N, C-alpha and C positions, 0 to 999 in steps of 0.2 A: 783451867781455861783462862785464856787471856782475854781481856776486854779489848776487842778490836774496834777501832774507830775507822769509819770510812773517810777517805779524804774528802775534803770540802769541794774540791773541783769536780769530783764524781757526782756528788749530790746535786750541784748546780747544773751540770750538763744534762743530767737525767731530767731535771725539772724543766729546763728549756726545751728539750726534745719532746717532752710530753705535752707542753703547751703549744708547740707548733703544729701538732696533729689535730688540734681543736680549732683550726681557723674557720672563719665564717664561710660556709658554702655559697651563700647568696652573693657575698662579696666577690668570690672567685668567678661565679657565673657572670656577674656584671662586668668584671674586668675582662673576661674572655670576649664578651659581646662588644665592649668598647674597642678591644683590639681588632676585632673583625670589621667594625664600622670604620675604623681609621685606615684600613687597607685600601689601596686604590681599586677602583671598579674593574672587574674583569670584562674583557670584550665579549660580546654575544656572537655566537657563531652565526653566519648567514644561513638562511633557510636553504634546503637542498634545491637543486635545479629541478624544474618540472620536466618529467619525461613526456615526450610526445608519443601518444598512443595512436597507432595506425587505425584509420577508420575501418569499421566492419561493414561489409556490404552483405545484406541478407539476400541470399540467392535462392531460397526455397519458397519465395512468394507465389510462384506459379503452381506449387504442389498443394495437396489437400491439407487443410488446417487440422491439426490433431485435436483441436478443441470443438470441432463440429461433429454432430452425429452424422453417420453416413447418409441418412435419409435427407438431410439438409444439403449435403454436398452435391447430390445429383440434381436437386431442384435449383440450387443457387447458381451453379455453373461458375465460370471464372469471374472473379471480382473485377469489375470495370470501373474506370474512374472518369475523369473530367469529360471526355467526349460522349460516352454512351449512357450514363445514368443521370437522370434528372427527375425530380418529382413532377407528377402530372398536375399542373396548376389548374387545368380545366375540369378535372374530376371533382364531382360533388363529394364533399367530406361526409363520412359515415358518423353516426352518433358517438361511437367509442373513440373517435380520433380527437376528441376534445380533452382527453385525460392522458397523463403520463402513464407509461406502463407500470411504474411503481405504485400507482394509485389503483390499478385494476388487480383483481384476484381471480385466478382460474379455479372454478368450483367443480368441474366434472364434465362428463360427456353424455349426450343423449343421442340415441339413434332413432330416426323416424321409421314408421312402418314401411316406407319405401327404401330404407337402407341408408338414407343420407345421415351423415354424422355431424352433430352440432356440438360445439363447445359452449359451456355456460360460464360467463364472465360477470363477476360482480362489480358494479360501479361503486364509487366512494359513498354515494347516498344509500347503499344497501340493496338497490334494485339489481336484478339479474337480467342480462341480455344474452341471446343466443347468437353464435357466430359460426361460420363455416369456412372451409378453405376458399380463398379468394377475397374474403372480407378484409377490412383494414382496421388496425388498432393503433393507439398511441399517437404521439405528436409528430413522429418522423416517418409518416407514410408507411407504416408497418403492415405489409401484406401477408396474410396467413397462408403458409405453404403446407402445414401438416398439423393435425390434431391427434394427439395420443391420449391414452387414459390419464397420464400424469402431467402433460404439458401441451402448450400451443407453441409451435415453432413459426416464426415469421421472419421476413427479410425487411429491414428498415433501410431507408435512403437517408443517409446522414451527410452533413458537410464534411469535407476532408480539409487538410491543411493547405491544399493548393487551390483554394477557392472553387473547388468542384464538389462533386458528390460521389459517394461510394455506397455499395450495398453492404449491409452489415447484418449478420444473423443475430437473432434475439429470441429469447424464449420467455413465455409466461408460464411459470411452474406452479403446480398445485401445492398449497401449503401442507396438505396431507399426503405424504408419500407412502 
């Protein structure tokens, strides 16, 4: 076997190539970031044009609301506004009209020996009052139109957006269903 020597240029080039593979990664990242920062700013695209949406006209306002029980629809009749509905300011307020409906709790129904049905409503102080159809509850002239075993249905007169009033159905539901 002969003693073979590798040429010196081959040894030097292998050493240089192996050292270039070990460059500093952080330095490369910093250089790339500096290159990006030195580039001119890209223009921002303008926002898209707003599309005009055609107004929707609700045409089923004269039909029965799907959110009302049928018993209230017959009593309520058509919802009237500015001209026909007004709170009766001459009427003497009943005791339960000094509370918001959210403060009152429907506790049940009692039927008198004569067959008259009364709803039991608990005030915020814990006392219980009896009411019947035609009585008023709440701050919005809520007239009771129906008493069931689970709720009291009433019609309130509330202000609308056109400086008038509308009739709005409301219920005082028993917490125990």
